[in-house]
VEXGUBA-739642 format. One line per field, with one value per residue: residue number from 1; x, y, z of N, C-alpha, C in turn; residue in one letter. Coordinates in steps of 0.1 Angstrom, whole numbers, plus 5000, padded with zeros to 4 digits. Layout:
residues N
seq (NUM  ...)
nX (X  ...)
nY (Y  ...)
nZ (Z  ...)
caX (X  ...)
caY (Y  ...)
caZ (Z  ...)
cX (X  ...)
cY (Y  ...)
cZ (Z  ...)
type (A  ...)
//
This chain:
residues 327
seq (1  2  3  4  5  6  7  8  9  10  11  12  13  14  15  16  17  18  19  20  21  22  23  24  25  26  27  28  29  30  31  32  33  34  35  36  37  38  39  40  41  42  43  44  45  46  47  48  49  50  51  52  53  54  55  56  57  58  59  60  61  62  63  64  65  66  67  68  69  70  71  72  73  74  75  76  77  78  79  80  81  82  83  84  85  86  87  88  89  90  91  92  93  94  95  96  97  98  99  100  101  102  103  104  105  106  107  108  109  110  111  112  113  114  115  116  117  118  119  120  121  122  123  124  125  126  127  128  129  130  131  132  133  134  135  136  137  138  139  140  141  142  143  144  145  146  147  148  149  150  151  152  153  154  155  156  157  158  159  160  161  162  163  164  165  166  167  168  169  170  171  172  173  174  175  176  177  178  179  180  181  182  183  184  185  186  187  188  189  190  191  192  193  194  195  196  197  198  199  200  201  202  203  204  205  206  207  208  209  210  211  212  213  214  215  216  217  218  219  220  221  222  223  224  225  226  227  228  229  230  231  232  233  234  235  236  237  238  239  240  241  242  243  244  245  246  247  248  249  250  251  252  253  254  255  256  257  258  259  260  261  262  263  264  265  266  267  268  269  270  271  272  273  274  275  276  277  278  279  280  281  282  283  284  285  286  287  288  289  290  291  292  293  294  295  296  297  298  299  300  301  302  303  304  305  306  307  308  309  310  311  312  313  314  315  316  317  318  319  320  321  322  323  324  325  326  327)
nX (5333  5319  5329  5317  5290  5290  5296  5274  5254  5263  5259  5232  5222  5232  5218  5192  5194  5201  5177  5159  5170  5166  5138  5132  5143  5140  5114  5120  5138  5136  5147  5144  5121  5126  5120  5095  5095  5085  5094  5091  5100  5089  5070  5036  5012  4985  4962  4973  4981  5004  5017  5034  5053  5057  5061  5044  5012  5013  5008  5014  4995  4995  4985  4998  4986  4971  4976  4971  4973  4977  4973  5002  5024  5055  5075  5084  5094  5121  5121  5127  5125  5098  5084  5091  5092  5078  5066  5074  5065  5088  5098  5118  5126  5102  5099  5121  5114  5090  5100  5119  5103  5085  5060  5039  5015  4995  4962  4945  4946  4942  4933  4935  4930  4933  4956  4991  5009  4998  4984  5000  5016  4999  4989  5010  5018  4995  4996  5022  5018  4997  4971  4939  4927  4913  4892  4884  4866  4885  4909  4906  4908  4934  4945  4935  4949  4974  4973  4958  4934  4898  4887  4904  4898  4880  4853  4849  4822  4804  4806  4805  4815  4844  4856  4885  4903  4908  4904  4883  4874  4860  4846  4848  4834  4852  4870  4894  4924  4922  4930  4933  4964  4966  4941  4922  4902  4878  4880  4878  4895  4887  4892  4913  4947  4980  5013  5045  5035  5025  5026  5003  4984  4972  4947  4927  4902  4882  4880  4888  4884  4894  4879  4893  4886  4895  4891  4881  4890  4897  4909  4915  4920  4930  4941  4941  4943  4916  4880  4847  4820  4806  4808  4821  4808  4795  4814  4842  4876  4905  4930  4944  4955  4966  4965  4986  4999  5004  4985  4991  4991  4966  4939  4939  4913  4903  4922  4917  4891  4894  4909  4890  4869  4879  4901  4891  4865  4868  4882  4908  4934  4959  4977  4990  5009  5004  5015  5035  5060  5086  5079  5092  5117  5137  5138  5165  5175  5165  5132  5125  5112  5084  5090  5099  5083  5059  5049  5049  5062  5072  5055  5030  5034  5038  5014  4995  5008  5006  4978  4971  4986  4973  4949  4956  4965  4985  5011  5026  5054  5063  5092  5108  5100  5096  5079  5049  5034  5002  4976)
nY (5044  5022  5025  5050  5043  5025  5041  5058  5039  5031  5055  5058  5036  5041  5064  5054  5036  5054  5069  5050  5044  5068  5071  5050  5057  5071  5094  5117  5131  5116  5124  5150  5155  5150  5164  5158  5132  5105  5086  5066  5047  5037  5016  5008  5020  5023  5026  5035  5033  5017  5022  5007  5009  4992  4998  5005  4999  4985  4979  4976  4974  4979  4975  4968  4945  4932  4926  4940  4934  4952  4945  4933  4929  4920  4909  4922  4920  4926  4949  4938  4911  4910  4916  4896  4871  4841  4843  4839  4840  4854  4836  4834  4860  4870  4855  4864  4891  4888  4878  4898  4921  4912  4900  4884  4884  4889  4890  4893  4897  4921  4925  4951  4951  4928  4931  4923  4938  4942  4919  4897  4882  4873  4847  4832  4849  4847  4820  4818  4836  4825  4836  4851  4855  4882  4893  4899  4879  4873  4877  4857  4834  4836  4830  4804  4791  4792  4773  4778  4770  4767  4777  4797  4818  4847  4862  4894  4915  4942  4970  4956  4951  4940  4925  4925  4918  4949  4963  4973  4967  4982  4974  4991  4997  5006  5022  5015  5033  5053  5057  5021  5007  4981  4976  4961  4965  4954  4928  4894  4869  4837  4811  4791  4802  4792  4797  4793  4823  4849  4885  4895  4877  4885  4902  4932  4928  4940  4967  4980  5002  5008  5014  5018  5012  5021  5019  5051  5062  5067  5054  5058  5040  5044  5032  5034  5060  5074  5082  5078  5098  5114  5091  5091  5109  5106  5098  5100  5106  5102  5099  5096  5074  5076  5069  5084  5082  5091  5112  5138  5136  5140  5163  5196  5201  5176  5167  5184  5177  5151  5154  5169  5150  5131  5135  5160  5153  5135  5149  5146  5146  5139  5131  5105  5096  5070  5044  5055  5047  5030  5000  4980  4978  4962  4965  4980  4998  5031  5038  5045  5069  5064  5055  5078  5073  5065  5082  5116  5120  5140  5162  5150  5147  5175  5186  5175  5182  5210  5213  5201  5216  5241  5234  5230  5204  5178  5165  5135  5114  5081  5062  5032  5005  5021  5037  5052  5064  5065  5085)
nZ (4564  4575  4601  4608  4608  4629  4650  4651  4657  4683  4696  4694  4708  4733  4739  4739  4761  4781  4782  4790  4815  4828  4828  4844  4868  4901  4908  4922  4949  4979  5003  5005  5020  5046  5070  5076  5085  5105  5133  5157  5183  5206  5229  5225  5249  5273  5257  5233  5198  5177  5145  5119  5090  5059  5033  5001  5007  5030  5063  5098  5126  5161  5194  5216  5226  5206  5171  5138  5103  5074  5041  5037  5019  5010  4994  4970  4941  4918  4889  4863  4867  4875  4851  4834  4845  4862  4895  4930  4965  4988  5011  5031  5035  5046  5069  5083  5087  5102  5126  5133  5137  5155  5149  5162  5172  5154  5144  5123  5088  5064  5032  5008  4981  4953  4936  4928  4943  4966  4975  4971  4989  5008  5015  5025  5045  5063  5069  5082  5103  5116  5112  5105  5072  5057  5031  4996  4971  4952  4967  4987  4971  4964  4989  4992  4971  4982  5001  5024  5049  5050  5073  5079  5063  5055  5040  5028  5038  5028  5048  5071  5105  5121  5149  5167  5194  5209  5187  5161  5128  5101  5070  5041  5010  4980  4953  4928  4918  4889  4854  4855  4849  4841  4832  4846  4865  4887  4877  4886  4905  4900  4907  4929  4929  4924  4933  4915  4898  4874  4874  4861  4868  4890  4892  4899  4914  4930  4953  4986  5014  5048  5080  5110  5143  5176  5209  5216  5193  5158  5127  5093  5064  5032  5004  4976  4953  4947  4946  4958  4953  4981  4997  5021  5037  5062  5079  5102  5112  5132  5122  5090  5066  5034  4999  4975  4951  4918  4917  4908  4881  4873  4865  4880  4891  4896  4915  4936  4942  4950  4974  4988  4990  5006  5028  5033  5041  5062  5082  5096  5122  5117  5087  5067  5040  5015  4992  4975  4970  4952  4944  4930  4939  4961  4997  5009  5028  5026  5014  4979  4957  4934  4900  4872  4849  4859  4880  4893  4920  4939  4932  4939  4967  4974  4968  4987  5010  5009  5010  5035  5053  5050  5061  5087  5095  5106  5087  5081  5074  5067  5066  5054  5075  5096  5124  5138  5167  5177  5192)
caX (5319  5315  5332  5308  5277  5291  5296  5260  5247  5266  5253  5217  5220  5235  5207  5180  5196  5200  5163  5152  5174  5160  5124  5130  5149  5130  5108  5125  5147  5127  5153  5139  5110  5130  5115  5081  5096  5081  5102  5088  5104  5083  5060  5023  5006  4974  4952  4980  4983  5016  5016  5047  5051  5066  5061  5032  5002  5015  5009  5012  4989  4997  4981  5004  4979  4966  4981  4964  4982  4970  4980  5012  5032  5069  5085  5089  5103  5126  5113  5129  5119  5084  5078  5096  5092  5068  5070  5070  5068  5102  5094  5129  5125  5090  5103  5130  5106  5081  5109  5125  5093  5077  5046  5035  5001  4986  4950  4938  4953  4931  4939  4927  4925  4941  4968  5002  5016  4990  4980  5009  5022  4989  4987  5021  5016  4985  5002  5033  5014  4985  4961  4928  4928  4900  4894  4874  4866  4898  4919  4905  4913  4949  4947  4933  4960  4985  4971  4950  4921  4886  4884  4913  4894  4867  4849  4843  4808  4804  4802  4805  4825  4851  4862  4897  4908  4902  4903  4871  4877  4848  4849  4842  4836  4859  4873  4908  4928  4917  4927  4943  4973  4964  4927  4916  4894  4866  4882  4879  4901  4876  4897  4926  4959  4992  5026  5048  5026  5030  5020  4990  4975  4967  4938  4923  4893  4874  4888  4881  4890  4891  4878  4897  4882  4902  4886  4874  4898  4894  4920  4910  4930  4926  4953  4940  4939  4903  4870  4833  4815  4796  4809  4826  4800  4791  4826  4852  4888  4916  4942  4941  4966  4960  4972  4988  5007  4999  4974  4995  4989  4952  4936  4938  4900  4902  4930  4910  4879  4899  4912  4877  4860  4886  4906  4881  4853  4872  4887  4918  4944  4972  4977  5002  5007  5007  5016  5044  5074  5089  5077  5100  5130  5137  5142  5179  5177  5154  5123  5126  5099  5080  5098  5093  5073  5047  5044  5057  5059  5073  5042  5020  5036  5036  4999  4989  5014  5001  4964  4970  4991  4963  4938  4962  4966  4999  5015  5037  5059  5070  5101  5107  5101  5095  5066  5043  5025  4990  4968)
caY (5044  5013  5031  5060  5037  5019  5052  5062  5029  5032  5067  5056  5026  5049  5074  5047  5031  5065  5073  5040  5045  5080  5068  5040  5063  5077  5107  5128  5128  5115  5130  5164  5155  5144  5171  5152  5118  5100  5074  5064  5033  5033  5005  5015  5018  5031  5030  5040  5023  5019  5018  5005  5009  4983  5001  5005  5002  4975  4986  4968  4981  4971  4982  4961  4933  4927  4932  4938  4937  4956  4939  4923  4927  4922  4903  4933  4915  4937  4952  4929  4898  4912  4917  4885  4858  4837  4848  4832  4847  4853  4831  4836  4874  4872  4848  4874  4903  4885  4877  4911  4931  4906  4899  4872  4886  4893  4882  4895  4903  4927  4929  4961  4945  4916  4933  4916  4947  4942  4906  4886  4874  4871  4833  4828  4857  4841  4807  4821  4843  4818  4847  4850  4864  4889  4899  4897  4866  4871  4875  4844  4824  4836  4822  4789  4786  4791  4763  4781  4762  4776  4784  4809  4827  4854  4870  4908  4919  4956  4978  4948  4954  4928  4928  4917  4925  4962  4969  4970  4970  4982  4972  5002  4995  5017  5019  5016  5045  5052  5043  5010  5004  4967  4975  4949  4968  4945  4914  4886  4856  4828  4798  4792  4803  4787  4802  4806  4830  4862  4897  4896  4867  4892  4914  4941  4920  4948  4975  4983  5009  5003  5023  5010  5019  5016  5027  5062  5068  5061  5054  5055  5035  5045  5029  5038  5074  5076  5084  5077  5110  5112  5078  5094  5120  5104  5092  5109  5098  5110  5097  5091  5069  5078  5068  5096  5080  5096  5122  5150  5134  5143  5177  5202  5200  5162  5166  5191  5169  5139  5159  5172  5138  5121  5142  5170  5147  5128  5159  5140  5155  5135  5124  5098  5091  5056  5040  5065  5042  5021  4986  4970  4979  4956  4975  4979  5011  5040  5036  5055  5073  5058  5059  5089  5070  5062  5093  5127  5119  5153  5170  5144  5151  5189  5190  5171  5190  5223  5213  5198  5227  5251  5230  5228  5190  5173  5156  5127  5105  5070  5055  5017  4999  5031  5037  5063  5060  5073  5088)
caZ (4563  4585  4614  4611  4611  4642  4660  4651  4664  4697  4702  4695  4719  4746  4741  4743  4774  4790  4783  4798  4829  4833  4831  4855  4880  4910  4903  4930  4961  4991  5015  5006  5029  5059  5081  5079  5089  5119  5137  5171  5187  5219  5229  5228  5262  5277  5246  5221  5187  5169  5131  5113  5075  5052  5019  4994  5018  5041  5077  5110  5137  5173  5206  5228  5229  5194  5159  5126  5092  5062  5029  5039  5007  5014  4985  4961  4931  4909  4877  4852  4871  4875  4838  4826  4851  4872  4908  4943  4977  4994  5025  5040  5038  5055  5082  5090  5092  5113  5138  5137  5141  5165  5144  5167  5177  5142  5144  5110  5076  5056  5019  5003  4968  4950  4928  4934  4952  4979  4980  4966  5000  5019  5019  5033  5058  5072  5074  5091  5115  5121  5113  5095  5060  5053  5017  4985  4965  4946  4977  4993  4962  4965  5001  4990  4963  4990  5011  5037  5052  5049  5086  5080  5053  5058  5029  5031  5036  5028  5060  5084  5115  5125  5162  5170  5205  5211  5174  5152  5115  5093  5056  5033  4996  4974  4939  4925  4911  4875  4849  4859  4838  4837  4827  4852  4876  4888  4873  4897  4905  4903  4911  4936  4921  4931  4929  4909  4889  4869  4879  4855  4874  4902  4889  4910  4922  4939  4962  4998  5024  5062  5091  5122  5155  5188  5220  5211  5182  5145  5117  5080  5055  5018  4997  4962  4951  4939  4955  4954  4958  4991  5004  5034  5043  5076  5086  5108  5116  5138  5114  5076  5058  5021  4987  4968  4939  4904  4917  4901  4867  4871  4864  4893  4896  4902  4927  4947  4945  4957  4987  4995  4993  5015  5039  5036  5048  5075  5092  5106  5128  5111  5074  5064  5026  5011  4978  4968  4969  4940  4950  4923  4945  4974  5007  5014  5033  5024  5002  4969  4950  4922  4888  4865  4840  4867  4888  4897  4934  4946  4930  4947  4981  4976  4968  4999  5021  5009  5015  5049  5060  5050  5070  5100  5097  5106  5076  5086  5064  5072  5058  5055  5088  5107  5131  5144  5178  5176  5203)
cX (5313  5317  5322  5294  5278  5290  5281  5252  5250  5260  5238  5214  5222  5223  5194  5182  5195  5186  5156  5157  5168  5145  5122  5136  5138  5126  5113  5133  5138  5133  5149  5128  5113  5123  5101  5082  5092  5089  5101  5091  5098  5073  5047  5017  4994  4965  4959  4979  4995  5014  5030  5045  5062  5065  5047  5020  5002  5017  5006  5007  4990  4994  4988  4998  4976  4973  4972  4974  4973  4979  4990  5020  5046  5079  5092  5099  5108  5120  5115  5123  5104  5077  5082  5094  5080  5074  5066  5073  5082  5099  5105  5128  5113  5093  5112  5123  5097  5088  5113  5115  5082  5062  5040  5021  4991  4974  4943  4947  4942  4937  4929  4922  4935  4953  4980  5009  5009  4987  4989  5014  5012  4988  4998  5021  5007  4990  5012  5028  5002  4973  4950  4930  4914  4902  4882  4874  4880  4909  4918  4909  4928  4953  4946  4944  4972  4984  4964  4937  4909  4883  4894  4909  4881  4864  4844  4828  4808  4798  4801  4816  4831  4858  4873  4904  4901  4900  4889  4874  4864  4852  4841  4845  4843  4861  4888  4911  4925  4926  4937  4951  4971  4950  4920  4907  4881  4868  4885  4887  4891  4880  4910  4938  4971  5005  5035  5038  5031  5021  5005  4980  4969  4959  4933  4912  4884  4883  4880  4890  4887  4890  4881  4894  4890  4898  4878  4880  4895  4906  4913  4921  4924  4938  4953  4936  4927  4892  4856  4826  4804  4798  4813  4819  4798  4802  4835  4864  4898  4929  4938  4954  4960  4969  4974  4995  4999  4989  4978  4994  4975  4951  4935  4924  4898  4910  4923  4898  4883  4902  4899  4869  4867  4890  4896  4868  4857  4877  4898  4927  4958  4969  4990  5000  5011  5010  5024  5057  5074  5090  5084  5115  5130  5142  5155  5183  5164  5145  5126  5113  5096  5088  5091  5082  5059  5041  5054  5055  5061  5060  5031  5021  5033  5022  4993  4995  5008  4986  4963  4975  4981  4952  4943  4962  4980  5001  5027  5041  5067  5079  5100  5109  5101  5080  5062  5033  5014  4983  4976)
cY (5035  5018  5042  5054  5031  5030  5057  5052  5029  5044  5065  5046  5033  5058  5066  5041  5042  5070  5063  5041  5057  5078  5059  5046  5069  5091  5119  5122  5128  5122  5145  5166  5150  5151  5165  5138  5116  5087  5072  5049  5029  5022  5012  5010  5026  5036  5035  5029  5027  5014  5018  5002  5000  4986  4999  5009  4991  4981  4975  4977  4972  4980  4976  4948  4925  4934  4930  4941  4941  4952  4929  4920  4930  4918  4913  4928  4926  4937  4942  4915  4899  4911  4905  4872  4854  4840  4840  4841  4844  4849  4834  4851  4876  4866  4858  4886  4900  4884  4891  4921  4924  4905  4886  4873  4891  4884  4883  4902  4908  4932  4939  4958  4934  4918  4927  4925  4949  4928  4894  4877  4870  4857  4829  4836  4850  4828  4809  4827  4836  4828  4844  4860  4869  4895  4895  4883  4863  4869  4862  4833  4824  4828  4808  4783  4784  4781  4766  4773  4772  4783  4796  4820  4834  4864  4884  4909  4934  4962  4969  4953  4942  4932  4919  4924  4938  4969  4964  4975  4970  4982  4983  5000  5008  5014  5022  5029  5042  5061  5033  5007  4990  4965  4963  4952  4960  4931  4906  4873  4846  4815  4800  4793  4799  4792  4791  4811  4843  4873  4898  4887  4873  4904  4921  4934  4927  4954  4979  4993  5003  5014  5015  5018  5012  5025  5039  5069  5060  5064  5050  5051  5035  5044  5034  5052  5076  5078  5081  5089  5107  5100  5081  5105  5119  5099  5103  5100  5107  5110  5091  5086  5068  5077  5081  5094  5083  5107  5135  5148  5138  5159  5183  5201  5186  5161  5173  5184  5157  5143  5162  5160  5128  5128  5153  5166  5141  5137  5153  5150  5152  5128  5118  5092  5076  5055  5051  5059  5032  5007  4976  4971  4973  4966  4972  4992  5020  5036  5048  5057  5065  5063  5070  5085  5067  5074  5104  5128  5132  5162  5164  5148  5166  5193  5187  5179  5204  5224  5210  5209  5238  5247  5227  5213  5186  5163  5149  5117  5094  5064  5040  5013  5009  5032  5051  5058  5070  5074  5088)
cZ (4574  4599  4618  4615  4625  4653  4662  4659  4679  4703  4704  4706  4732  4749  4746  4758  4784  4792  4792  4813  4835  4837  4842  4869  4888  4905  4911  4942  4973  5003  5016  5016  5043  5071  5085  5084  5103  5121  5152  5175  5200  5218  5233  5241  5264  5265  5233  5211  5179  5155  5125  5098  5069  5037  5012  5004  5028  5054  5087  5121  5150  5185  5219  5231  5216  5182  5147  5115  5080  5050  5032  5027  5011  5003  4976  4951  4922  4896  4866  4854  4871  4862  4829  4832  4859  4886  4920  4955  4983  5009  5035  5044  5049  5069  5090  5096  5103  5126  5143  5142  5150  5161  5148  5173  5166  5142  5131  5100  5067  5043  5012  4989  4964  4939  4936  4944  4965  4984  4977  4977  5010  5024  5028  5046  5068  5077  5085  5104  5122  5123  5103  5084  5057  5039  5008  4980  4959  4957  4984  4984  4961  4978  4999  4981  4971  5001  5024  5037  5052  5062  5088  5071  5057  5047  5034  5028  5038  5041  5072  5093  5121  5138  5164  5182  5207  5198  5168  5138  5107  5078  5048  5018  4990  4959  4937  4918  4896  4866  4854  4847  4832  4831  4833  4864  4876  4883  4885  4895  4909  4908  4920  4926  4930  4925  4924  4898  4885  4875  4874  4861  4887  4898  4901  4920  4931  4950  4974  5006  5038  5071  5104  5134  5167  5199  5213  5199  5169  5135  5104  5071  5041  5009  4982  4960  4941  4950  4949  4961  4969  5000  5018  5042  5058  5085  5091  5112  5122  5129  5101  5070  5043  5010  4979  4954  4926  4905  4909  4886  4863  4870  4878  4899  4903  4915  4939  4952  4954  4972  4995  4999  5002  5028  5043  5043  5062  5086  5102  5111  5122  5098  5071  5049  5024  4996  4970  4965  4957  4946  4941  4928  4959  4984  5012  5020  5032  5012  4992  4963  4938  4910  4880  4855  4846  4873  4889  4912  4942  4944  4938  4962  4983  4976  4981  5011  5021  5014  5030  5057  5061  5060  5084  5104  5096  5095  5081  5075  5070  5062  5060  5069  5099  5112  5135  5155  5178  5189  5216)
type (M  K  K  N  I  L  I  V  L  V  V  L  I  A  A  V  L  G  G  V  F  Y  M  L  S  P  S  G  D  I  E  K  Y  Q  K  F  Y  A  D  D  T  S  V  P  T  N  G  Q  V  K  A  T  F  F  G  V  S  T  L  L  F  D  D  G  E  T  Q  L  L  I  D  G  F  F  T  R  P  P  F  L  K  L  I  T  S  A  L  S  T  D  T  A  L  I  D  G  L  V  S  R  Y  K  M  D  R  V  K  G  I  F  A  T  H  S  H  Y  D  H  A  F  D  V  A  Y  D  A  K  K  M  N  A  T  L  Y  G  S  V  S  T  L  N  I  G  R  G  G  G  L  K  E  E  Q  L  H  L  F  V  P  Y  E  E  I  R  L  G  K  F  T  V  Q  I  I  P  S  I  H  S  S  P  S  A  L  K  D  S  G  V  V  I  K  E  P  I  R  Q  P  V  K  M  K  D  Y  P  E  G  G  S  F  D  F  L  I  K  H  N  D  H  R  I  Y  I  K  P  S  P  N  Y  I  E  G  A  L  D  T  L  K  A  D  V  C  F  I  G  I  G  T  I  S  K  K  E  P  A  W  Q  N  K  Y  Y  E  Q  T  I  G  K  L  H  P  K  I  V  V  P  L  H  W  D  D  F  T  R  P  I  R  G  S  L  E  M  L  P  R  F  V  A  N  T  P  K  D  F  D  F  I  I  Q  K  T  N  S  D  K  I  D  F  K  L  L  Q  A  Y  K  S  I  V  L  F)
//
């Protein structure tokens, strides 16, 4: 009798662990989309802009003279640590990446919002790169908690245009993907926060898109898959970096509306997806798709690919530390 109970318990435990492993596993095989990979190692010249991807929505833009960093999230704590422990920026990792990718001309760091997978490392980034941190009240309090001086902090003003070298960055008010699993949309960090801290200490704090202008070209950055109807009616962009994670969980009508109100309004020539990778996995090679319990990433990709193909727009996919040279 006892032996039978033990066998049943072992089977139940194995089933539970198997289910957990399945739900935490990637939602699909990213290598299926290799034909869309971009990997340009050339140096930008004559008005070109090089964009390098570091996962989630962290992007380094470089025109050969000036660099801009979007978000700057590099630490990527593993899942169990993320949900159980207080966290600190991996300074050694960032030091290595700054050296390896020659981030010695970063003039501005622009945080799209203050969730940990966007703004966790911004204070150290700005210190290391001697750059100005641009962001919401919440993001600037992350910077203050990390020891940044007030002269290194710049509060977003909606629709203002910030000139850095030949780049001009316009701040576009936006909204986070809905519903937020943390139910923290609009929650503000009101005081400086000092690491180590937990994931929940980084609420959304207000979301922003960016319209980056360079000479006669425009790049639109939309990290969160949501839209404000009509917000982009008067804007155009040559390239759109757009968040796609979880869109297939919405109704088809919402998916079509999202596309219409973003890519459909901007009319870009190139679309590059953001926020599709599992940011609880440190980068040791290729980025992997978000886990099954979060998203069905192949469906997210397939929807955007089908729509852009129909509109004769190039769909490009960036793997970890890979680049695309624009214009």
